[in-house]
Each structure stands twice: as C-alpha cells, then as structure tokens.
N, C-alpha and C positions, 0 to 999 in steps of 0.2 A: 586425749588418749582414751577416755571412757567411750567416746563416740567411735573411735577407730576399732576398739575391741568389739563393741556392739555391732558395728557394721560387718566386721569380718565374720562374726558368728552368724549374723543374718544371711550373709552370702554363703556361708558353709551350709546352712539349712537349705538354701536354695539349690546348692549343688547336689544335696542328698535327695531333695524332694521335688525339684523342678522349679526353675525360676518363675515361669509364667503363672503358676498357681501352687505355691509351695504348701499351702494348707489344704488343698483339695486333692492332692496326689495320694493314691493309695499306698505309696511307699512311705508316706508320713503317718505316724501313729496318732496324730491329733488333727482333727478337722476344723475348718473355718467355722466360727460361730458355735463351737462346742460349748455346752452349758456346764459351767463349774459352779454348782449351787453353793459351795462353801465360800465362794468369793463374792462379796457384794458388787452390785453393778457399778461400773465406772461412768455410765452415761448420765448426763444431766437430765432433769425432767422439767416439763412445763406444768404450770398451774395458774390459777387465777391471780391477778395482780392486786396487791393491797391498795386501797384508796386513801389510806390515812398516813402516808409517808411522803416526804420530799425526796425525790430520786436524786437530784443533782444539788450539791451544796458547794458554794463558792469558797475558795481558800481565804477570801478576804473577811469571811465571817468568823475566822478564828478556829479554835479547836472544835472538833465534833462534840456535840453535847453529851453523847453517851460516853465517849472517852473522858471528857472533863469530869463527869460524875464518877466514873470509875477511879480516876486518879485522885480525886478529892477524898474518896473513901479509903483507897489503898494507902495514900500518903499518911493518913493518921496512924495506920498500923505500923509504919516504919519507925515511929518514934523510939520504941523500945530497942530497936536494932541500931539506930544511928546515934542516940544520945550518949552511949559509952564512948564513941569516937569524939563527940563534941567535948566531953569532959577530959578525955585524954589529950585533946588539943589545947587544953588550958582554959576553957570557958568555965566561968563560975556556975554554980547550980542555978542561980537566979537568972543569969544570961541564957543558959540553956533552956530554962522554963519559958522565958520570954520568946525564944525562937520557936520551940516545938509546940507551943500552945497557940501560935499565930499562923494561920494558913498561908499568909503572904510571906512569912519569914522562913518557914520550915524548908530545909533543903530539898530540892527536886533532883533526884539522882537517876542515872541510867548506866547500863553496861552495854557495850558494843562488841560483838564477836566478828572478827574479820573472816574473809573467805580463805580458801586454801585446801579444799577437799577434806578427806578424812583426817589429815594432819591438823587442820584448823578445828575440826569438830572435837578431836581428842585433846588438843592443847587447851581449847576453850573449856572442855569438860573438866580438865584438871583444875582450872581456876574456879569454875562453877562449884565443883565439889568441895574445894577448900573454903569457899565463902558460904556454903549452904549449912544452916544450923542442923540439918538432919544428918550430915555426913562429914562435917569438917573435923580435921585433926589439928587445926590451927585455932586454938581457943580465942586468941586475940581478934580473929577475923570471922569467927563463926556467926552467921546471921546477916552478914553484909549483903548477901544475895537477896534475902528477904527485905532488906532495906532499900532495894532498888525499885523505883517506880516504873522504869522501862527496861526491856531487854530487846535489842535489835540485832539482826544477823543478816548476812548475805552469803550466798553460795554455801561452802562448808560450815560457816558459822551459823547459817540459818538451819542447817540440818540439826544442830544442837538446840537452837531456840524452838524450832518446830517440833522436834521429838519430845521435848519436855512439855511444851504448851499443849500439844495435841493429846498427850497422855496425862492430862490433869496436873500440870506442873510437877512431873515426875522427877525424882532425884536421879543423880547420875548412877548411883548403885542400882536403883530400880530399872533404869534404862539398860544398863549393862547386863543385868541378870535376867530380865524378862522381855526385852524388846529388841535390843541390838544383836545382830548376827554377823559380827565384823570379821569372823574367820571365814565367812563365805564371800566370794568375790561379788562386788556390787553389780557387775554386769552379767556374769555367768550364773550366779546363784549357787555355785558349788564350791567346795573346798578343794584346793590344789589345782592340778593340771586339768583343764576342761576336756582335753582329749581322752582322759581316762573316765570321764563321766558323760559321754555323749548323750545317752538317753535322758539323764537328768537335766542337762543343759537345754536339750530340745523341748522337753516338757515345760521347763521354766519359761523359756522365751516365747513359746507358742501360746501358753496361757496368758502371758502378758499381752500378746498380740490379740488374743480373743477379747480381752477387756478393752483394749484401745479401739477395736473395731465396733464395740458397742457404742462408743461415743461418736464414731464416724456415722454409723447407721442412724443415730439420733439427729444428724444434720450439722454436726460441728466439725470445724477444721481440726484435723489431727496432724501432729508433727512428731519429729523424733523426741521432742521434750516429753510427750505423753508416755512413750516407751521408757525413757530414762526415769521419769517420775515414779512409775509403778515399780521399777527395779529398785529405786531408792527406798520406796515405801516398804517393800518386802524385807529389806535388810535393816531398816532403821525404825520402822513403826510397828508393823504386824504382818502376818503371812498374807493378808488380803491386799497388801500394797498400800494400806492406809486409805483405801477407797470407801471405808465405812465412816469416815469423819471428815467434815469440811473445816476450812479455816474459820468460817463464821461460827461454827459450833463450839469453838474454844470458849465462847461466852457462856455456854451451857454447862461447862465443867464445874465440879464442886469447888475447886480452888479459886476459879474466877468468880463464881457466885459469892464466895466468902471474901473476895477482895484480897486474896493472898498471893496471887501471881503477879510478877512484874508484867506490865502491858507489852505483849509481843508485837514486833514489827518486822516484816519481811521486806527485803529490798530487791528490786529488779531494774534493769536499764531498758529504756525505750529506744527503738530505732525508727527514724523517720523513713517515709517511703523512698526507696531508691538508695538509701544510705548503706554503704558497704563497710564503713569504718565507724565504730562507736567512739565518739569523741568525748573529751572531758566535760563538755557541756551538754551531753545527752540528757534526755529527760529521765529523771529518777522517780520511779513509781514505788509506792508503799502499799502493802497489804496488812491490814490490822483486823482484829475480830469484827470490827464494825464497818470499816470503809476500805475502798480501793480508790487510788487516784494519785495526784501529784501536786506539790506546792509550786512546781516550776511554771514559768510563764507560758511554756508551750501548751499546758493543759489548764492549770488553775482551778480544777474542780475535783470533787470526790463523789463516789457512788456507793450505795449500800453493798457491802461485801456479799451478803446473803443472796442477792439477786444478780450477781455478776454473771454474765453470759446472756442476759436478756437483750433482745434486739430493741434498741432505743432510737428515737428520732426526735430531736428538739426537746429533749428532757422528759419525754413520756414514752411508755412502752408502745411499740408499733402494733401490738395486739394485746388487748387487756386480758385475754385468756391464755397468754403465753409468757408469763414471767418465769424465768428459769431459776431453778435452785439446783444445787449439787455440782455446779461448774467448778466451784472453789475447793475441790478435793484437797485435803491437806498435803498429800504427797505431790500434787500438781503445783501447788504454790511453792513448795520446797524445790521441786525440779525446775520451775521457771527461774528461780533465783540462782540456780547452779548450772544452767545450761551452757557451760563453758564451751561446748563444741560449736556453738553458733559463731564464736570468735575464730574458730579454725577456718571456716568458710570465708569470713570477711578478711582474713589475712593470708589466704593461700598464696597470692603473688609474693607477698613479703617473706613468708616463711620459706618458700621455695628458694628465693634469692639468698636467704641466710643459711640454706642447707638444713632446715629443720625437717627431721625425718617424718614427724607427724603431718606436717603440711604436705609433704610429697605423697605420703600414703593416702591422705584424704583426696588430693588432686587426682590420684589414679582411681579412686573408688567412687568419686562423686557421681559420674554418669550411671554406674551400675546401681548405686543406692537409689538414685532418683527413679530409675526404672523399676526397681524392686518395690518401692513404696507406691509408685503410681499404679503398678499392676495390682497390688493389694487393695488400694482404694477404688480401683475401677470395678471391683467386684461388689462394691457397695452402691446401693441406689443413690444416684446424684453425686457419687464420689468424684467424678471427673472434674466437676467445677472447682474442686479444692486443689487440683494439681495444675490448674492453668498457669499459675505463677510458681515457677520452680523454687523461689525463695520461701514459699509456704512450707517446704519440706524441712526447713531448719529453724528460723526464728519461731518462737512460741507465739501462737495467734490467740488473742483475746477479742471477742466481739466488742466493738468500741461503744461504751455506754455514753460517751460524750458526743456521739455523732449528731450533727445538726444543731449543736448547742454551743453558745447561747444565741446565735444569730448574728447577722452582719452589723447591727447597730450597737452591739454591746461595747462598753468601754473596757471590759476585761476579756482579752482575746483567748481563743482556744484554737491552736494551730492544728489540732487533730479533728476538727469538726467535719471535715470532708472525707474522713477515712471511715470505712466500714469496720475495720479491725485495727487493733494495735499489735505491733510486733515487739515482744519483750524478750530479753536475754539475760545472761548471767550478770548479777549486780556488780561484779568487779571488773567487767570488761572496759569500763571507762577509767581504769587505773586508780579508782578510789575504793580500795579493797576493804576499808573499814566503814561500816554503815553510819557515818557521821550525819549525813545530810538531813534525815528526818528528825534527828535529835537536836539539830541546830536551829530549827524553825522557831522564831520568836514566840509564836502562839503556844508552844509547849513549855516555854519558860524553864528550861532545864539548866541547873546550876553546876552539875558535876557529871562528867562522863569517864568511866573506867573503860579505856580502849584496849582490848586484847588483840594484839596484832600477830597473826600466825602466817603472814604473807611469805612468799618465797621470792624475794627480790634479788638476793645475791646469788652467786654461782653455786653456793651450797645450801640454798633454800632457807636462808634466814631473812628477816625483814630489814629494810634500811630506811624506813620513814617515808617511802614513796607515797603512801596513801594520804598522809598528812600534807605533804607538799602539794599534791594534786587537788586536794580539797581546798587548800589555801588559794591556789590559782583559780579554782572555780568561784570561790567567794569574791576574789578580787575582780574577776571578769564580770560578775553580776554588778558589783559596786561601780564599775566603770560605765555601765549601761543605764542604771536606774537611780532614782532619787533615794536618799536615805529614808527609811520608813516604809518603802515598798515591801509588799509581801515576799517578793522575789529576792530581797537582799538579806543575807544572813551573816552574822559575825563569826569569825574564826580567828584564833590566836595566830600570831606570826610564828613561823617555824623556820629552821634553816632550809634554804632552798637548794643547797648543794649537797648531794647525797654523800659525798666524801666526808663532809662535816659530821654527819650522823655516825659514820664509822670511826673516824679519828677521835671524836669526843665520846665515843661509846654511847651515844644516845639511843642506839638500837640494841644495847646490851644490858642496860639497867633501867629501872623506872624513871621517868622524867615527867615533870609538871609543865604544862603549857597553858598560858593565860592566867598566871598568878596575879598579874596586874590587869585589872579589868579595862584599863584605857588603851592597852597595847593590842588592839584587834584590827582586823581588816575592815570591819564596819561596826558601828555602834548604833543600835536601834533601840527603840523603847521596849519595855517588857511586854506590852500588849500589841506590838507591831505598828503602833502609830508614831507620830513624831513628837509626842509629849514626853514629859519627864514622869517618873524616874527612868533613867537610862538603863538598858539591859545590854551589857557588853557581850554576853554569851557565856557558855559553860567553861569552867576550868577543866582541863583534860589531864587525867592521869594516864600516861602512855605506858603500857606494859607489853614490851616486845617479847616474842618467843625467844628464850635464851636457855642454854644448857646448864642446869644446876646438878642434877644427878643422872640425867639421861639426855642423849642427843635426840632432840625432837624435830630435827630438820629433815624429815622424810619427804619424799616426792609428793606433789599434789596428785599425781596419777597413780599412787599406790592404792589399790582398790580392796585390800583386805589386811587385817591386823590380827596377830595371835595374842593370846592373853599376856605374855611377857611384855609385849610392846605396849599394850593398853595400860598395864600397871606402871610401866616406865613413865608414860605420859602423866598418869595421875600423881605419882610421887613427885615428878618434876613440877607439876602445877602447885602442889602444896608449898614447895620451896620458893617458887616464884612469888607466892602470896606472902609467905613469912619473911622472905629476904634473909633467911637464916643461913649462916655460913657452914653449918654442919647438918648432914642429912638426918641425924637422929633427933634434932631439936623439935621436929614436928610429930615425933612418934610418942611423945610423953605429954603429960598434963603440966609439965613445968613451963614457966614463962621464960622465954628467951629474951635477954636484955636487948638484943638486936631487933627482935620482932616487936617488942614493946615500944622502942623508939620509933620504929617504922610506923606503928599504929598511930602514934601521935601525929606524924607528918601526914598520913592519909586522912586523919581527922581534920587537920588544918585545911587540906584540899577540899574535903566535902563541905566544910562549914564556911569557906571563904566568902562566897556570894551572900550567904545569909548574914554574916557579920557585916559585910558592906552595907546591906540594906538596913540593918539595925544600928549602923554607926558604931559598931564595936571595934576598937583598935586591933591591929594585927596581933600584938602580944609577943613576948620574948620567945616562947616556944615555937610559934609559927614563923617568926622572923628567922630563927635558926634553921627551921625545916625548909623554908623557901630559899634561903641562901644556898642550901645544899642540893635541893631537887629541882628548882625552877630554872627554866631556860628563858633568858631575856625577861620580858614583861616588867621591866623596871627594877628587877632584882639581879644580882650578879649571876653570870652564866654558871652553869652547873660545875661545882668545884670537885665533885666526887669522882669525876671521870678521869682517872689517872693511870689505869691499867691498860696495857696494850693487848689487843686481840688481833692485830694485823701482823701476819707472818711475813717472812722474808720475801715471799712472792708478791707482796702488796695486796693480797686478797684477805677478806674478812674470814677468819677461821678460829672461832672461839673454842676454848677448852672447858671442861666441866668445872663448875664453881665449888663443888664439894671437896676438892682437894684430893680426890681419889687417884688422879692421874690416868684414869682409863681413857683410852682413845676411841674415836669413832670406829676405827677398823676392828678393834676387839669387840665392841658392842655388836657390830654388824655380823661378825663371825658367830657370836653367841646366838643371835636371833636365827641365823641360818641353820645352826645345829638344832635349835628347838623346833624349827619348822620341819626339818628332815626327820627328826625323832617322833614327830606327831604329838609332842607334849604341850604344844602351845594353843590347843583349842580353848575357846573362850569358856570361862566358868559359867555354869548354869545353876 
C-alpha cells in the first residue's frame, strides 16, 4: 500500500508538471537537481582502498572478530541486569556467581522484533520501553533491554532497531519526542488529507527525488526503495532523511563505544536472478555495524559494511582508488528491510486472482510507473543502462561484493559469484516475519531469544505463529540437505505446525516458551559449529505475541500515520504485555504485583536455562513449575494455562481486552476517529 500511495502521488505530480520531465517543467516550482544545502548528500563517494583489511570473510571462520570483541565486552555489562532474574529463578548466590563470572556460562541473550509496518514498530516500542531502565514503569523488568546482547529487526521491527541504534541507542521517549513524526504520513510527509496540502506534498516528494538523483548521477542503480528509504528517514530519523549517518557509523556512537548498546542486526531477503516469488528458502542477508553478508549456502561470505557499494572482483576492489563509502545510509538499510512493495510485483498474478485491490491497482499502474522512472533516469548521464532490466525498478539493488569469489575450485560455494548486483527485498517476504535466522547461527551461541511478534496473520491483524512454523520448516529443509555440523544447519525448537492449534490453545494470545528441553530441536549442532561436544541445541525462545491488554493494537500494516492517543495506547499495552498484570494500574505504581513477580521468576528460568545446562545445575522446583506452565512440548507437559476462549461463534480469532474493561474495538476506533477530527491527536513534542 505504501508503494501504491507513493506511485499515485508521483503520477499526480506528473499530471501537474508533465510526465516527460516533471522536474524541468516551469509549471513545477522545484527543478531537477536543485541544491538543498540543509540536506546532506545521499550519494556514495569514492576514495582510496585500505590495504590492511580482509575484504571477504568466509562464514566457516565463525563470528566476525569485531563483533566477537564487542559481544565479549558488552556481555560483561549485562550481569547487573540479568543476575536479578537468575536469583528470582531460584539460583543460589554461589551458582549465580559461578555463571556470571564465567564467559562460557554467562547467558547470551537477544531480542527480535518482527515486521508489520508502524504497528510492529509501535508494539515493539511498547515492549522496548517497558524493558529499558531509562523509561520502564515495570520495576521487575527494568533493565532487561540493557541485558540483551543482540537486537534484531526486519521491516517495521527494523525501523525500531534502526531508529534507536542510529540515534545512539536512543530511548523510546527520546525517539518519540525528538525524532519520530508519526502524525505525518510516511509517504506524503503531511498531516491529514494530502489534497489539502498539495504544495507541501510536492515540495516533500521532489526534494526526495533530488536526493535520489544525486545517487543516480554518481553511477549507482536507484530503485523505488531509495525513494521509500528517504521518506522513512524523514519521519523516523531526522529531517534530512537519515542521509547524514550510515549503518556502519553506528560503531562510532557513544553508546556503542561504551559497549552499552545491544548489537543491532537488520534483515533482508535476497532474490535470485529471474526469481519472481520469494520462497521460504530464499537467501537471508544481514547488515550489522561491521559486516554485510549471509550465512546461507547461496552466499557463505561477509563483507565490510563500511565499504558496501564498492565494485569487487574475485575478492579485491576492481579499482584501488574507488572504494565506496556512504552507500550504507542508515535509512537505506531500513528501507531495504521494509521494501514490502517488491512483493506486490512478484504476486500481481496471484493477488489479482484473489481480488486483492492493491494488486489490481499496481497492475494498472506498473507501465506508467516504469515510464515515469525511466524518463527521470534518462535525464542522468548513463542512466539508461540502469533501466535496461525493468525489474531494476523494484527490487533494491546492491553492487555484489562477492562477484567472482571464491572461484570455481573452492569447496565453499557462492551461487551469486556471477552476478554483478544483488536484489534485496523486505525481510518478511519469505513468511519468516520474526528475524530468527541470524540469531540461530551456532557461531553466535545465543541462549535465549525474546521474540516480539507483531505480525498480521489473522483476518483481524493478529499473529498466529506463522513465522515460527516457517522458520522451523526452513531449518528442517536445511537439515534434510546437509550434514550435522555444517555451517548452513541451524537448530530450531519444534512448534505446532497447524495454525489452528496456535489459536485453539491460545499460543498466539499469551507468552509461550519453545525449546525448554534442549534435545527437542530440529537439529543439534555443537556450540562452535563443529561436530564435537559439548552440544549446542539452540536458544530457548520466549514467544511474546501481540495481544490486547488495555488497547487493541491490531492496526493495519498499511496505516501510515498515528496520532498521540494511538501511540500512548501501544505504549501502555506494551507495559502490560511485559508485566502480564491483570489490572492496568499495576504498572503505574512502584508496588510489586504478585502476578508480575511470579512471571519474572519464569522469565528468569527461561533466560538461565542454557547456562544451567552447561553448568550441570538441576532445573529446580521453581523452574519445573514455570516450565510446566509456559513450555510447549520440549519434554515438558504442553502449556496448561491456555484455557480461555478467544474464538468467537464465527470461528475466527477475535480476542477481547485483558484488562477487564469490556471496551470493544469499535468503541476504541470511534474514539480515535473523534480525536483525529478534533485535531487533538498531534504527537507530543
């Protein structure tokens, strides 16, 4: 939908200013290439290539040394935040000391934020805020965010990860007050009906086009993802569209230098040449402050993030005087991970057959849009070569750093070595909407993942476990092809494969633990990725599905603006998701809720389980009771707490608020509409 709105606006500009050259027509108030000095350049730049680095690193060498050093330092700082959970879980002080003073025993933790547009960003933000020691109103869980070694996001979840990381691990309150402009439409850049703000919309879109053309003039392929990225950056990062900071520059921020920030990972899906449908076994690429690449067997290699965009051949720069920097603009990495519109093109036939209105709209606009962008690019020197392949207009294009590497005699293949560019798209288009894959890699040795699922799987935009089911299938698929211990094989806990089971057992309504028993996984590989012992089963997953406590947070993925009342509703709901408190006021005081205190014990059991296994510490009575209640399968009884019904008479999943208020979705919707019309919902500044 974001694409459709953007395209309609572009075409409206064309009708006002002339399709052939909309930016050069005197009827347009803004000209092509107009210099807006207050906005940093979006164009990557060339410079001398460093001679003291290794450009291509094999996945078989394990973790990137820079990442390993960062995690080693950051992990030590998590002790003060995680130790209270260990003690709550029943560990003795001596056992806790044994674990936290030993680098190989200390729990390695991660949080994963799913995709789902601004809904996912705000639901994730509510959870982030409740776990952050700087903002939490849930004292039992305050600081758990600082106790995470990793934070991964894709699509809307990566807007949250990126916005915080690029702004020096900013708190949610800082982002809301100083960076986010969510009451402005992500595409039009204005509040309210864009028809009432034509001048503002034109100025906004044409300035974005000016910046994109800077990149095209510099000789790089530009696609709709570039336009989308800068639009995102303006509303989520800063007025310049985030073009003033790159993803690799996260490592230069103060909180990263002080080892305070969970290590950020952005996820995107790769598309093979000629591929029109992104499959569940598509290549998953990751972008970190240090590297870009993939653990998957289609690639197997990593490249320095700082020099992404450099023309490479056989593992070395094609020109030693042309190493590119500035390609990895932060907003561009965020836009790549959320380029959902690429999936509209790949599914046009299917969506038309199903009567999907967005598919029909795109099918009718496709030719006009291709002509519009081709005309714009043709004005740029050498631009015609970028429109020879019509699919360049949609999938995001990255110069392939792995071109010609490692060569035909290598035992470690790279199926992209004959490609000059890589086509990347939304990280959730392979139906794995939670960014598990990089966190499952044995080289990272992660013990615990808090998975925040804001997916819109059901008819009313609630999750139903699809992401876990599809990741399990991916893991099983790799296991069927490769030997145990291969770098391409990753363990994942068994989950219910029938979606109806998730709904009838309410596994998508309350938190659930998967993988409590380390032997009940799709694959078991060693902790260092080899075939030796000790065995590393994989992380225990705490699945936290988006569910309504005090607010219905099941808004559409394609809602492109939010007023203050909606944002606060998400934040309050996030606090209650974390506290699991039955009353909304429990999180508004400093009093300890008995329910929350018991829940903290169980979360502590989940965090510490792999460490206890490695230290040969028995499960214990407290954790046995918790696992009996919250674990699904894994050698423990299936979840016994799921005894409330949320399936209505029509057989569809339709949950009600857990706070007991009895407020309906319809009444909430009417309230928000009144707030919008009254103009009282503008975001707090």
